[in-house]
N, C-alpha and C positions, 0 to 999 in steps of 0.2 A: 568209374565215373570221376572226372575231374571237376571239383567243386571250387569255382572261382569266387574270391572276394575282390571287389574292385574298390580301390582307394581313389577318391575323387568322384565328382558328380557333375562334371561339366560336359561339354560337347564330345570330347574324346572318350569319356567314360561311357557315353551312350554308344559310340562307335564300337568300343570293346564289347559291350553287352550284346549288340547285334551280331558281331562277328562270332562270339562264343556260342551264341544261340544256334548258329548254323553248323556247329561241330557235333556230330552224333553222340560222342561220349563225354560231353562237357556241358556244364550249366553254371549260371551265375546264381550264387546263393546269398550274396550280401553286398551292400554298398555302405560307404561312409563318406562324409564330407567334412569340410572345415568349419561348419557352422552355418552354411547357406540354407540348409533345409532341402536342397535338391536331391539328396540321397533318398529321402522318403518317397519323392515322386518317382525316381527311377526304380526303386524297390517295388512300388506298386505296379509300375509298367511291366516289369519282368518277373513278377511273382517271387521276389526275393525278400530278405530281411534287411532291416536298417540297423547299423551299429553306431554307437555313440562316437567312436573315434577309431583311428587305424589300429591302435593297440588292441582294442577289443575285437576287431575284425580278424587280426592276424592270430591272436591267441585262441580264437574260437575253434572248437573241434569240427565245426561245419565246413571250414575251408582247408584245402590242401594245395591250392595255387593262388598266388596273389598277383593281380594286375594293377600296376601303378599308373594312374592317369591324373596325377596332380600337376600343379605348376612345376616346371623343370627343376628348379632349385630346391625342391622338397621331395626328391626321389631317394636320397641316401638313407634317411632315417627309417622309413618303412621297409626299405630293401634289406638293410642290415638286421632289423628286428625279425623279419621273416626268416632270414637265414638262421638266426638263433633258435627258431622254432621248427627248423627243418622243412621249410616250405619254399617251393620253387617260386621264382618271380619273373614275370614278363613285364618289361618296363617301356613305356612310351618314349619316343625320341624327344630330345637328346637324352642319353642315359643319365647324365647330370651336367652341371654347368662348369665344372672344373675337372681336370684329370685327377687331382688328388681325391676328390669325392668319388669319382668313378672307381678309382683303384681300391678305395675302402669297400665299395660294394662288391667288386670282384673278389677281393681277399676274403670277405665274410662268407660268400657262397662257396668259394674253393675250400675253405676250412670246414664248412658244414657238409660238403659233398652234395650240395643242391645246385640246381640249374638257375642261371641268370641269363635272360635273353632280352634282346632289343627288338623294337618295332621299326622296320624299314620296308613297308609294303610294296614299294616300287620294284623291289627285287623279285616279287612274285608275279609280275606281269610276264606273260609268255614271251613278249618281245625282248625282255632282258636276256633270257636264256638263248634266244636265237642270235642276238648280237654277241653275247659272250662266246658262243660256239664259233662264230666267224673270227673273233680275235684269237681264240685258242688254236684255230686251224691255220693261222697265219695269213688270212686272206687279204689283209690290208698291206702286206709287205712290211716295210718299215713304217710304223706309225709316226707321223710327224707332228700331229696336233690333235688335241681333244679338249672340247670346251662345253660348258653348260650355261644356260640362261634361264632365270626364273623371274620374268618381268610381271610381277603380280601387283594387285592393288588391295589396300585395306583402307577403309574410311576412318575418319578421326574417332568415331564412336568406338571402333575396335580397341583403340588404345586408351580411351578415356576411363579413368578410375579402374585401371586394370594392371595386372602383373605383367602383361605383354610389353616388351620393349625395355624392361628393367634388367639391370645386371644381376641383381640378387636372385630373382626368381625365373627370369627368361634366359639369362646367361648371354644375352645379346639381342639382336633384332632380326632383320630380314634373313640373315645367314643362318643363325642358330635356330630360329623357329621355323621359318617357311622353306628356305633353300636347302636345309640340311639333308632332306631326302635325296635331292639331286647331287649334292656333294658326296654322299655315301654311294650313290649310283655310279658316279664318275670314278671313285676310288675302287669300287668293286670290279669295274671293267679295266681300269688302267694301272692299278697298283700304286705303290707309294710315291709321294711327292718329296723330292729332295731339296727344292728351293721354291720360295714363294715371296711375292711382294704384293701388298694389298693396300687399298684405301677403303675406309668406311666412315659414313657420316649420316646424321639425320638431316635431310634436306627439306622435308615436307612436314613430317610429324614431330610433335613436341614430346619426344621420348628421350630416355637416357642413352639408349643404344642406337644402332644404325637403322635407317630405313632404306639405305642404298649402299652397296659394296661391290667393288670389283677387285680381281686379283689376277696376276699372271703366275704361271706355274712352270716348273721343270720337273718332269716325272723321272723316276729311277731308270726307265727305259730310254731316256734322253729326249722323248717327245716333249713339246711345249704345250701349254694349255691356258685356258682362262676360266674364270668363274664370275658371273654377274648375277646378283640377286637383289631384289628390291620389293618393297610394298608401296612404292610411290610412282607406279606406272599405270595411270588411268587409261582405259577401264580394266586393265589386266590382259595379259596375253598368254598363250600356251607356253609351257616349259619346253625347252629345246636342248638337244644334245647334238654335237657334231664330232665325228671321229674321221680323220682322213690320213692317208698314207700313200706310199709309192705305188700301191696296187689297188686302191679302192677308197670309196667315200660313203659314209652313211650319215644322213641327217634325220634325226628323230624328233617329232613333235608329239607331246603327250606319249601315247603308246603306239604311235604310227610312224612308219618309215616314209618320209617324203622323198628321200633319195636312198637307193640301195643299189650301188653300182661298183662292180669290180672288173679289173682288167681281164680276169678269167671268169667267164660266166659259168655257173653251175646249174645243174638241172633244176634245183629247188628254188633258184633266185626269183623266177617269175611268180611262182606260187607264193613266196614270201612277200613280194611286192603287192600281190593281189590280196593276200590275207591281212596285211598290215597297212594297206594303202589309205584307208579312211580313218580320220581322227576320231578316236574314242576317248572320252575323258574330259578334261577341262575343269574338273572339280578343283576348287581352291584358288582359281585365278582371281576371283574377287569376293567369293563367299566361302568361308571355311566350312559351312554346313553342307556344301555341295560335294564335298569329297566323298567318294564311294567307300564302303567299308569292306567289300568283298575280298580285297587283298589282305586286309587285316585278318580275315578268317584263315586264309592260306598261311599267313605268317604265324599265327597262334597255333594252328594245326601242326605245322612243321615243328614248332617248339615242343608240343606235347609228344609228337612221334619220336623226337630225339630222346626225351625222358624215358618213354616206354621201351625203346630199343637200346638204351644206354649207349648212345652214340653222340658225337659232338653236334651241337647246334650251330648252323652256319653263321648266325648273328649273335654270338655270345658276347659277354661283356667286353672282351678285348676287341672284337671286330666292331662292335657298336661304338667304341671309343675313338675309332680312327677319324671319323668325320668331325667329331668334337675337337680332336687334336689339331686338325688342319684349320678349322675355323678359328681356333684360338691363335694359331700362328698368323692368320690373316689379320686378326685384331692386334697381333703382337703382344699378347698377354702371357 
């Protein structure tokens, strides 16, 4: 049985608790917070214990896996302490707010022989693997363009008296917090970016970091691309991906394929269009609480399976750092 201690007691901590609760050989045994008192409420909700701080939770004999769901700029300290107590860590995105801090986390777990994993649940949509297979099969021919759009909305209350949109604890704004899932998705499909030019600014919200950003990309495979992310697009629209090449085009909205067209039609193409034709999702467009947790379950279950089978985890520390690295390049930090 994997006994999770969750550090943090906000919305994401609740997501993690729900997700872990759906894994047969896992349970949440404890929560802690930074003084808000919400850990007690979550502990009562899930039949777990409350710890005074993250040090007490990590050092407890009750826990053998630590889930970090704190503000982004406070992932390093509990992650490295957990490694020193030989406990595995699954960490909410972004892994941390600078590459230096991420590298410290990676080094600590490598030296301890423990697992460090990231949370990017979009990768566990069935549509992701279908699209990845099409790319691996060369169905697009020469890919010429790949781009993502995350035109979301957050009201002013979201940022008011909050760590959101601060450089120290959020590491950025619309890109680092909201759009990072799709940035990771794009990189997982397309591979490394060799050149990037970007603009980022706060155009609506009174925050330190950006509420709107755009970037143009050149991938290692020579394709060109774009990234657009915002929290200033009322009332919020579906996230979108487009990949096109000399032999095909796919346009994806949420987890659905609005266009799935290739020069050479395969037997399974019509089935794919039917299976993924209707839009499912939309969580997060304007309400963070509307994001479903089921893919968190798949993400965390895959992490545990990697530990149990002593095999690499697909979203380890190095892999989870790639989206952060690209976003920092867009910020030119």
